[in-house]
MARVEXTOR-831890 format. One record per residue (C-alpha): residue number from 1; z, y, x. Coordinates in pm, whole numbers. Layout:
<site NUM,<Z,Y,X>>,
...
This chain:
<site 1,<-3018,-793,-11064>>,
<site 2,<-3166,-661,-11389>>,
<site 3,<-2916,-490,-11623>>,
<site 4,<-2850,-709,-11926>>,
<site 5,<-2906,-583,-12276>>,
<site 6,<-2647,-325,-12367>>,
<site 7,<-2341,-492,-12525>>,
<site 8,<-2212,-364,-12858>>,
<site 9,<-1882,-237,-12718>>,
<site 10,<-2070,-19,-12467>>,
<site 11,<-2301,114,-12738>>,
<site 12,<-1998,210,-12948>>,
<site 13,<-1824,366,-12647>>,
<site 14,<-2134,572,-12563>>,
<site 15,<-2139,699,-12920>>,
<site 16,<-1776,808,-12883>>,
<site 17,<-1846,986,-12555>>,
<site 18,<-2142,1177,-12697>>,
<site 19,<-1942,1276,-13006>>,
<site 20,<-1639,1400,-12810>>,
<site 21,<-1800,1560,-12504>>,
<site 22,<-1847,1904,-12662>>,
<site 23,<-1476,1920,-12737>>,
<site 24,<-1393,1952,-12367>>,
<site 25,<-1681,2182,-12267>>,
<site 26,<-1503,2516,-12303>>,
<site 27,<-1197,2404,-12105>>,
<site 28,<-1417,2251,-11836>>,
<site 29,<-1619,2571,-11794>>,
<site 30,<-1300,2779,-11779>>,
<site 31,<-1162,2550,-11507>>,
<site 32,<-1482,2575,-11302>>,
<site 33,<-1483,2953,-11341>>,
<site 34,<-1127,2965,-11205>>,
<site 35,<-1232,2760,-10902>>,
<site 36,<-1528,2988,-10835>>,
<site 37,<-1301,3295,-10831>>,
<site 38,<-1122,3146,-10530>>,
<site 39,<-1284,3186,-10189>>,
<site 40,<-1212,2851,-10025>>,
<site 41,<-1398,2806,-9700>>,
<site 42,<-1330,2489,-9499>>,
<site 43,<-966,2483,-9395>>,
<site 44,<-877,2745,-9659>>,
<site 45,<-888,2525,-9970>>,
<site 46,<-520,2558,-10065>>,
<site 47,<-565,2783,-10373>>,
<site 48,<-839,2557,-10517>>,
<site 49,<-627,2248,-10452>>,
<site 50,<-334,2405,-10637>>,
<site 51,<-559,2505,-10928>>,
<site 52,<-697,2150,-10945>>,
<site 53,<-349,1998,-10942>>,
<site 54,<-254,2229,-11230>>,
<site 55,<-555,2104,-11430>>,
<site 56,<-462,1743,-11358>>,
<site 57,<-112,1808,-11490>>,
<site 58,<-235,1993,-11799>>,
<site 59,<-457,1697,-11886>>,
<site 60,<-171,1449,-11819>>,
<site 61,<-330,1257,-11535>>,
<site 62,<-110,1001,-11361>>,
<site 63,<17,1016,-11003>>,
<site 64,<-80,1381,-10945>>,
<site 65,<-31,1461,-10578>>,
<site 66,<-174,1577,-10247>>,
<site 67,<-208,1379,-9930>>,
<site 68,<-96,1506,-9590>>,
<site 69,<-414,1707,-9536>>,
<site 70,<-398,1871,-9879>>,
<site 71,<-660,1688,-10088>>,
<site 72,<-597,1705,-10464>>,
<site 73,<-550,1353,-10606>>,
<site 74,<-472,1202,-10947>>,
<site 75,<-559,889,-11140>>,
<site 76,<-629,742,-11482>>,
<site 77,<-640,381,-11590>>,
<site 78,<-452,85,-11450>>,
<site 79,<-712,-188,-11401>>,
<site 80,<-783,-424,-11114>>,
<site 81,<-1104,-251,-11002>>,
<site 82,<-1045,66,-10806>>,
<site 83,<-1302,346,-10830>>,
<site 84,<-1280,668,-10628>>,
<site 85,<-1447,975,-10780>>,
<site 86,<-1503,1231,-10503>>,
<site 87,<-1622,1593,-10485>>,
<site 88,<-1516,1867,-10245>>,
<site 89,<-1342,2200,-10298>>,
<site 90,<-1451,2380,-9981>>,
<site 91,<-1769,2585,-9989>>,
<site 92,<-2034,2728,-9760>>,
<site 93,<-1961,3074,-9624>>,
<site 94,<-2132,3383,-9768>>,
<site 95,<-2385,3530,-9523>>,
<site 96,<-2468,3857,-9703>>,
<site 97,<-2315,3929,-10044>>,
<site 98,<-2588,4184,-10119>>,
<site 99,<-2841,3898,-10143>>,
<site 100,<-2665,3751,-10445>>,
<site 101,<-2795,3837,-10795>>,
<site 102,<-2436,3803,-10922>>,
<site 103,<-2117,3864,-10718>>,
<site 104,<-2045,3525,-10561>>,
<site 105,<-1676,3519,-10655>>,
<site 106,<-1730,3645,-11009>>,
<site 107,<-1842,3350,-11227>>,
<site 108,<-2129,3461,-11447>>,
<site 109,<-2276,3267,-11741>>,
<site 110,<-2640,3351,-11815>>,
<site 111,<-2918,3143,-11972>>,
<site 112,<-2698,2836,-12006>>,
<site 113,<-2607,2837,-11637>>,
<site 114,<-2290,2930,-11452>>,
<site 115,<-2351,3128,-11134>>,
<site 116,<-2108,3162,-10844>>,
<site 117,<-2018,3045,-10495>>,
<site 118,<-1963,2670,-10489>>,
<site 119,<-2101,2606,-10837>>,
<site 120,<-2357,2363,-10697>>,
<site 121,<-2171,2252,-10385>>,
<site 122,<-1939,2126,-10495>>,
<site 123,<-1688,2283,-10735>>,
<site 124,<-1919,2195,-11023>>,
<site 125,<-1887,1835,-10907>>,
<site 126,<-1507,1859,-10909>>,
<site 127,<-1511,1988,-11269>>,
<site 128,<-1748,1705,-11361>>,
<site 129,<-1544,1415,-11226>>,
<site 130,<-1211,1560,-11337>>,
<site 131,<-1319,1602,-11698>>,
<site 132,<-1520,1279,-11693>>,
<site 133,<-1211,1082,-11593>>,
<site 134,<-1004,1273,-11849>>,
<site 135,<-1248,1190,-12126>>,
<site 136,<-1250,822,-12024>>,
<site 137,<-870,812,-12046>>,
<site 138,<-852,1006,-12371>>,
<site 139,<-1099,771,-12540>>,
<site 140,<-950,456,-12389>>,
<site 141,<-1267,376,-12192>>,
<site 142,<-1131,311,-11843>>,
<site 143,<-1196,-61,-11889>>,
<site 144,<-1052,-277,-11615>>,
<site 145,<-1055,14,-11369>>,
<site 146,<-811,240,-11195>>,
<site 147,<-992,568,-11125>>,
<site 148,<-870,807,-10858>>,
<site 149,<-1016,1158,-10870>>,
<site 150,<-1025,1337,-10536>>,
<site 151,<-1076,1711,-10499>>,
<site 152,<-1158,1676,-10130>>,
<site 153,<-1127,1925,-9847>>,
<site 154,<-1311,1984,-9517>>,
<site 155,<-1650,1846,-9627>>,
<site 156,<-1868,2142,-9533>>,
<site 157,<-1772,2134,-9165>>,
<site 158,<-1692,1765,-9123>>,
<site 159,<-1810,1546,-9409>>,
<site 160,<-1615,1223,-9431>>,
<site 161,<-1320,1338,-9218>>,
<site 162,<-1095,1390,-9522>>,
<site 163,<-1195,1054,-9667>>,
<site 164,<-1134,891,-9331>>,
<site 165,<-781,1028,-9336>>,
<site 166,<-721,914,-9695>>,
<site 167,<-840,558,-9635>>,
<site 168,<-702,509,-9284>>,
<site 169,<-382,714,-9271>>,
<site 170,<-247,722,-9626>>,
<site 171,<-107,438,-9835>>,
<site 172,<-425,425,-10040>>,
<site 173,<-594,106,-10161>>,
<site 174,<-947,38,-10045>>,
<site 175,<-1178,130,-10335>>,
<site 176,<-1420,-121,-10483>>,
<site 177,<-1666,165,-10524>>,
<site 178,<-1697,536,-10443>>,
<site 179,<-1886,782,-10663>>,
<site 180,<-1987,1119,-10516>>,
<site 181,<-2055,1411,-10751>>,
<site 182,<-2289,1592,-10512>>,
<site 183,<-2623,1742,-10618>>,
<site 184,<-2864,1482,-10760>>,
<site 185,<-2996,1662,-11073>>,
<site 186,<-2879,1364,-11285>>,
<site 187,<-3049,1103,-11066>>,
<site 188,<-2866,823,-10887>>,
<site 189,<-2842,864,-10509>>,
<site 190,<-2798,540,-10316>>,
<site 191,<-2808,664,-9959>>,
<site 192,<-2848,950,-9718>>,
<site 193,<-2961,1043,-9374>>,
<site 194,<-2687,1077,-9117>>,
<site 195,<-2647,1364,-8878>>,
<site 196,<-2502,1451,-8543>>,
<site 197,<-2464,1758,-8327>>,
<site 198,<-2587,1759,-7969>>,
<site 199,<-2498,2006,-7696>>,
<site 200,<-2726,2076,-7399>>,
<site 201,<-2604,2299,-7116>>,
<site 202,<-2833,2449,-6855>>,
<site 203,<-2661,2589,-6542>>,
<site 204,<-2759,2908,-6362>>,
<site 205,<-2616,3139,-6099>>,
<site 206,<-2445,3462,-6201>>,
<site 207,<-2543,3793,-6046>>,
<site 208,<-2526,4157,-6140>>,
<site 209,<-2812,4253,-6372>>,
<site 210,<-2910,4529,-6128>>,
<site 211,<-2989,4264,-5863>>,
<site 212,<-3129,3969,-6063>>,
<site 213,<-3300,3826,-5756>>,
<site 214,<-2953,3718,-5632>>,
<site 215,<-2895,3495,-5933>>,
<site 216,<-3061,3220,-6132>>,
<site 217,<-3113,3302,-6499>>,
<site 218,<-2993,3006,-6707>>,
<site 219,<-3169,3135,-7022>>,
<site 220,<-3505,3133,-6846>>,
<site 221,<-3428,2790,-6699>>,
<site 222,<-3373,2669,-7055>>,
<site 223,<-3735,2729,-7159>>,
<site 224,<-3868,2388,-7045>>,
<site 225,<-3558,2225,-7192>>,
<site 226,<-3638,2379,-7532>>,
<site 227,<-4000,2265,-7500>>,
<site 228,<-3888,1910,-7420>>,
<site 229,<-3650,1901,-7717>>,
<site 230,<-3929,2016,-7947>>,
<site 231,<-4172,1762,-7800>>,
<site 232,<-3932,1482,-7895>>,
<site 233,<-3970,1539,-8269>>,
<site 234,<-4296,1348,-8315>>,
<site 235,<-4149,1042,-8143>>,
<site 236,<-3807,1017,-8308>>,
<site 237,<-3701,693,-8482>>,
<site 238,<-3810,645,-8844>>,
<site 239,<-3717,447,-9154>>,
<site 240,<-3962,342,-9432>>,
<site 241,<-3741,491,-9706>>,
<site 242,<-3565,783,-9541>>,
<site 243,<-3850,895,-9318>>,
<site 244,<-3836,1013,-8960>>,
<site 245,<-3537,1163,-8782>>,
<site 246,<-3550,1540,-8749>>,
<site 247,<-3419,1748,-8461>>,
<site 248,<-3381,2124,-8467>>,
<site 249,<-3241,2373,-8218>>,
<site 250,<-2997,2578,-8426>>,
<site 251,<-2803,2795,-8179>>,
<site 252,<-2829,2928,-7824>>,
<site 253,<-2529,3078,-7642>>,
<site 254,<-2466,3232,-7302>>,
<site 255,<-2184,3434,-7141>>,
<site 256,<-2102,3755,-7330>>,
<site 257,<-2181,3976,-7032>>,
<site 258,<-2491,4186,-7106>>,
<site 259,<-2495,4335,-6755>>,
<site 260,<-2500,4001,-6572>>,
<site 261,<-2753,3730,-6504>>,
<site 262,<-2627,3442,-6724>>,
<site 263,<-2459,3161,-6533>>,
<site 264,<-2517,2913,-6814>>,
<site 265,<-2708,2863,-7137>>,
<site 266,<-2582,2627,-7406>>,
<site 267,<-2816,2488,-7673>>,
<site 268,<-2696,2336,-8001>>,
<site 269,<-2917,2076,-8165>>,
<site 270,<-2891,1945,-8521>>,
<site 271,<-3019,1585,-8540>>,
<site 272,<-3069,1416,-8878>>,
<site 273,<-3058,1038,-8857>>,
<site 274,<-3298,852,-9085>>,
<site 275,<-3342,530,-8891>>,
<site 276,<-3049,286,-8930>>,
<site 277,<-2842,146,-8647>>,
<site 278,<-2827,457,-8432>>,
<site 279,<-2507,526,-8240>>,
<site 280,<-2375,832,-8057>>,
<site 281,<-2465,660,-7732>>,
<site 282,<-2821,578,-7835>>,
<site 283,<-2889,931,-7960>>,
<site 284,<-2751,1101,-7649>>,
<site 285,<-2933,861,-7418>>,
<site 286,<-3263,937,-7594>>,
<site 287,<-3216,1310,-7538>>,
<site 288,<-3120,1256,-7174>>,
<site 289,<-3437,1056,-7116>>,
<site 290,<-3647,1330,-7276>>,
<site 291,<-3487,1586,-7042>>,
<site 292,<-3515,1368,-6730>>,
<site 293,<-3603,1579,-6427>>,
<site 294,<-3466,1898,-6584>>,
<site 295,<-3134,2050,-6479>>,
<site 296,<-2939,1997,-6801>>,
<site 297,<-2622,1825,-6922>>,
<site 298,<-2621,1651,-7262>>,
<site 299,<-2320,1545,-7467>>,
<site 300,<-2186,1485,-7818>>,
<site 301,<-1930,1756,-7897>>,
<site 302,<-1601,1724,-8077>>,
<site 303,<-1604,1879,-8425>>,
<site 304,<-1288,2094,-8449>>,
<site 305,<-1128,2057,-8793>>,
<site 306,<-783,2161,-8911>>,
<site 307,<-673,2112,-9270>>,
<site 308,<-522,2394,-9472>>,
<site 309,<-189,2209,-9435>>,
<site 310,<-216,2231,-9056>>,
<site 311,<-323,1875,-8968>>,
<site 312,<-573,1844,-8681>>,
<site 313,<-852,1603,-8778>>,
<site 314,<-1097,1691,-8499>>,
<site 315,<-1336,1415,-8404>>,
<site 316,<-1683,1338,-8265>>,
<site 317,<-1962,1527,-8445>>,
<site 318,<-2141,1208,-8549>>,
<site 319,<-2193,1124,-8916>>,
<site 320,<-2382,797,-8980>>,
<site 321,<-2628,751,-9261>>,
<site 322,<-2617,468,-9512>>,
<site 323,<-2824,297,-9780>>,
<site 324,<-2696,94,-10076>>,
<site 325,<-2915,-191,-10194>>,
<site 326,<-3082,-100,-10524>>,
<site 327,<-2967,-435,-10664>>,
<site 328,<-2601,-356,-10588>>,
<site 329,<-2371,-375,-10889>>,
<site 330,<-2270,-10,-10845>>,
<site 331,<-2632,104,-10887>>,
<site 332,<-2679,-130,-11182>>,
<site 333,<-2364,9,-11346>>,
<site 334,<-2503,361,-11304>>,
<site 335,<-2828,258,-11471>>,
<site 336,<-2647,77,-11752>>,
<site 337,<-2428,382,-11814>>,
<site 338,<-2731,607,-11859>>,
<site 339,<-2913,352,-12071>>,
<site 340,<-2614,327,-12304>>,
<site 341,<-2579,705,-12330>>,
<site 342,<-2942,818,-12346>>,
<site 343,<-3163,515,-12381>>,
<site 344,<-3318,521,-12035>>,
<site 345,<-3226,458,-11675>>,
<site 346,<-3227,756,-11437>>,
<site 347,<-3445,785,-11128>>,
<site 348,<-3298,650,-10805>>,
<site 349,<-3330,854,-10487>>,
<site 350,<-3181,923,-10145>>,
<site 351,<-3016,1241,-10023>>,
<site 352,<-3171,1430,-9734>>,
<site 353,<-2840,1604,-9666>>,
<site 354,<-2507,1453,-9561>>,
<site 355,<-2205,1378,-9783>>,
<site 356,<-1861,1217,-9767>>,
<site 357,<-2049,888,-9804>>,
<site 358,<-2102,907,-9431>>,
<site 359,<-1751,765,-9404>>,
<site 360,<-1708,561,-9723>>,
<site 361,<-2040,378,-9684>>,
<site 362,<-2154,462,-9330>>,
<site 363,<-1828,368,-9156>>,
<site 364,<-1606,180,-9402>>,
<site 365,<-1888,-13,-9572>>,
<site 366,<-1764,62,-9925>>,
<site 367,<-2038,61,-10192>>,
<site 368,<-2107,429,-10260>>,
<site 369,<-2322,598,-10523>>,
<site 370,<-2408,961,-10595>>,
<site 371,<-2450,1125,-10934>>,
<site 372,<-2418,1494,-11007>>,
<site 373,<-2555,1764,-11235>>,
<site 374,<-2621,2015,-10957>>,
<site 375,<-2968,2086,-10820>>,
<site 376,<-3024,2072,-10445>>,
<site 377,<-3255,2377,-10445>>,
<site 378,<-2956,2603,-10523>>,
<site 379,<-2714,2456,-10269>>,
<site 380,<-2615,2700,-9992>>,
<site 381,<-2825,2980,-10143>>,
<site 382,<-2748,3311,-10317>>,
<site 383,<-2883,3146,-10636>>,
<site 384,<-2583,2908,-10638>>,
<site 385,<-2556,2780,-10997>>,
<site 386,<-2499,2487,-11228>>,
<site 387,<-2669,2409,-11557>>,
<site 388,<-2388,2370,-11810>>,
<site 389,<-2569,2116,-12028>>,
<site 390,<-2638,1903,-11722>>,
<site 391,<-2272,1931,-11623>>,
<site 392,<-2173,1803,-11967>>,
<site 393,<-2419,1512,-11939>>,
<site 394,<-2279,1419,-11597>>,
<site 395,<-1929,1438,-11742>>,
<site 396,<-2034,1185,-12007>>,
<site 397,<-2167,961,-11730>>,
<site 398,<-1833,965,-11545>>,
<site 399,<-1649,899,-11872>>,
<site 400,<-1850,585,-11956>>,
<site 401,<-1915,450,-11607>>,
<site 402,<-1581,262,-11569>>,
<site 403,<-1648,59,-11884>>,
<site 404,<-2004,-27,-11774>>,
<site 405,<-1879,-118,-11425>>,
<site 406,<-1600,-335,-11568>>,
<site 407,<-1849,-518,-11790>>,
<site 408,<-2084,-599,-11501>>,
<site 409,<-1800,-703,-11271>>,
<site 410,<-1657,-936,-11531>>,
<site 411,<-2001,-1087,-11601>>,
<site 412,<-2064,-1137,-11230>>,
<site 413,<-1738,-1329,-11195>>,
<site 414,<-1784,-1540,-11510>>,
C-alpha cells in the first residue's frame, strides 16, 4: 500500500499542530523533570504513577484511573478505532552514581537536552505520548479514534507482563493498534527480536575446602558447559531482517560458602530471538542437545514480578519477537503523519532490544508500531538523556497520528 497524496484536512491539521506545539513545551519539560526526580525501579513505580495521574487530571483527560496493578491510564477522543499509546514509568537501576556526568535524579537541561535517569527509557516516552494525546484533543484532531494513554509499569524486568494484565484481566477493549514510545530516534520501528532467559545447573559434591579431593567442584565442571554454550552461537537460528539469534552467559552463581567445595554451579543465559516461530520448548531443547553428554540441567525460569500494588504477575521468562508488515496500515499511517508534518517519510527499522510489543504483537497479534524521540545509544547508560526538540517533534507525531490513521482506515473501508 502506497500512502495517497496528503488530503487537505490533514495538511491543515499538520499546520495547526506545528503552530501550537511550542505552547505545550514548557509544561511538558516540567512534567518530565518531575518524573525524573522520582526513583522508580520496577515494582516501585507508585510515585511516578501518581504524578502521571495528576498530569492527566490537570490536562482534563477522560477516564483517568489505574488498573489493578497500578498502571496510569486515561483517554481522549470517542471514536470507533481504539489506539493504545504505551510507554513505561519504571527505569533501569543505577549501578554507580559517580559515573554520571549529572546526578541521575536531578534533571539537568544542557545544550538542548534533558539529562536524568529514565529520560531515554522511558519517562521521556511517557511525556511524549501524554502531551501528544493532549494536543490532539485540544485541537480536535482525534479523528474517529479513542486514544488510551498508558504509563505502564514493570517493563524493565518483564516487558509485556503489564500489558498482558491490562488486555487479559481488565475490562479493556482490544486495541486496533498499539504505539510504543520507546527509543527510535524519530524512525518507525515495526518489529523487534524476542528474548528469553535460560538456566543451566551443573551439580557437584560439597566438601570442606581444606580437603577438596573429597568433593567434586561444580564450578570446574561447568567449564565444558560454558564452552558448549559459546560454541552454539555460530549455529543459532537466523532471520533475513533481524539477523541471527544471540546467546550470552550473563551470570554465574554458586553456594555462598567460600570455605567449601561448591555443590552446584548455576549459569544464566540471555538468548535474543531473531528467527520467528521459536517457542520455549524449541529453545530449551536446542540447548539440551548442545549440552548432550555433559552433566547439566536446563530449564526456562519463572520471572518473578510483583506490581507496586502487590499483585503477583510472575510468569515464564519468554518474550517472543514480532514483525509488522511494512505495508500494514499502521506503518502507512506513521509515514503519512510524518509526510504531512515535515514533508518526508521517516526511516523504518527494527528494534534490537525488547519492548511491551512482545505481548501486544508477539502474543496478542495486535498491530504494533514504535516511534519515539529517544536515542538507543543513551539507554541504560550514565549519559541518559533526551533531545528536547526531538521530544517536541515526536509529540507532534502523536498529536496528528489519530487523524492520519482515521483517514486511512476510512479509505480502506470505502
